[in-house]
C-alpha positions in Angstrom: 104.5 77.2 101.8 104.9 80.1 99.7 103.4 82.5 102.3 105.0 81.8 105.2 107.8 83.3 106.5 110.3 82.3 109.3 109.4 85.1 112.6 111.1 85.9 115.5 109.6 85.9 118.6 110.4 89.4 119.8 109.4 90.2 116.1 105.5 88.9 116.7 104.8 89.2 120.3 106.0 91.1 123.2 108.9 89.0 125.3 109.7 89.2 129.3 113.5 90.5 130.1 116.4 91.7 127.3 115.2 92.0 124.1 111.8 93.4 123.7 111.2 95.1 120.8 107.7 97.4 121.9 106.2 98.0 118.6 105.9 93.5 117.9 103.2 92.6 114.7 100.7 91.3 117.9 100.8 95.0 119.3 99.8 96.2 115.1 96.8 93.1 115.2 95.4 94.2 118.1 95.2 97.6 116.8 93.5 96.1 113.7 91.1 94.1 115.4 89.8 96.8 117.1 89.0 98.6 114.1 87.1 95.4 112.7 85.0 95.3 115.8 84.1 98.7 115.7 82.3 97.7 112.7 85.6 99.2 110.8 86.3 97.4 106.7 90.2 97.3 106.9 93.0 96.1 104.5 95.4 95.0 105.9 98.8 93.1 104.6 101.8 91.8 105.9 105.2 92.3 103.1 108.5 90.7 104.1 111.2 92.4 103.2 114.3 90.2 102.6 118.0 91.1 102.0 119.4 89.1 98.6 118.9 85.7 98.1 118.2 85.1 101.7 115.4 82.9 102.7 114.4 84.9 106.5 113.6 88.5 106.4 115.0 91.1 107.8 111.7 93.4 108.1 107.9 92.7 108.1 106.5 95.9 106.6 102.9 95.7 108.5 99.7 97.8 106.6 96.2 98.5 107.8 93.8 101.3 106.2 90.4 101.4 107.4 86.8 102.4 106.9 84.0 103.3 109.3 80.8 102.4 108.3 80.1 105.9 107.3 82.1 105.3 104.8 84.7 108.2 106.8 88.8 106.9 107.1 88.9 104.6 109.9 92.2 103.3 111.0 96.1 104.2 108.6 99.3 102.6 109.8 101.9 101.9 107.6 104.4 100.6 110.1 108.2 98.4 109.9 109.6 95.7 112.2 112.3 94.0 112.3 113.0 90.8 112.5 115.2 90.3 115.9 115.8 88.1 118.3 117.8 88.7 121.5 120.7 86.9 123.0 122.6 87.0 126.2 125.6 86.7 124.3 125.3 88.8 120.9 122.7 90.8 122.3 119.9 92.0 119.5 120.6 90.1 116.5 118.4 90.3 112.9 117.9 86.6 111.8 117.7 88.2 108.1 121.3 89.0 108.5 122.7 85.7 110.3 126.3 84.6 109.2 127.6 80.9 109.4 130.4 81.8 112.3 132.2 78.9 110.7 132.1 80.5 106.9 130.8 83.8 107.5 128.9 83.0 104.8 125.3 84.0 104.7 122.8 81.6 106.3 119.9 80.4 105.2 120.0 81.5 101.2 118.6 79.4 98.3 114.8 79.2 97.2 111.0 77.3 97.9 111.2 74.5 95.4 
């Protein structure tokens, strides 16, 4: 449970219609898979970034560093992916900065048990 983070569909994969994030997690994961398939050894990390005590990340830092079979450098990138979601009524909203519309308080907050 401590290694799970809430991720919007837009941050994770290509969606049809409004609210598309071009550089989503899957686009980077596909690059990493191609590097591994070509024989590279890849060190890959995804680090969620939080705003204060919120339990939903505002973004994810995705990093990959690869080494080719001959020892030369391979894939290399470090990119943030915003944890945003689209609604026709509100446009793009970051899931990590949502406020309760009734109270104006940040939600959700707290920690894992």
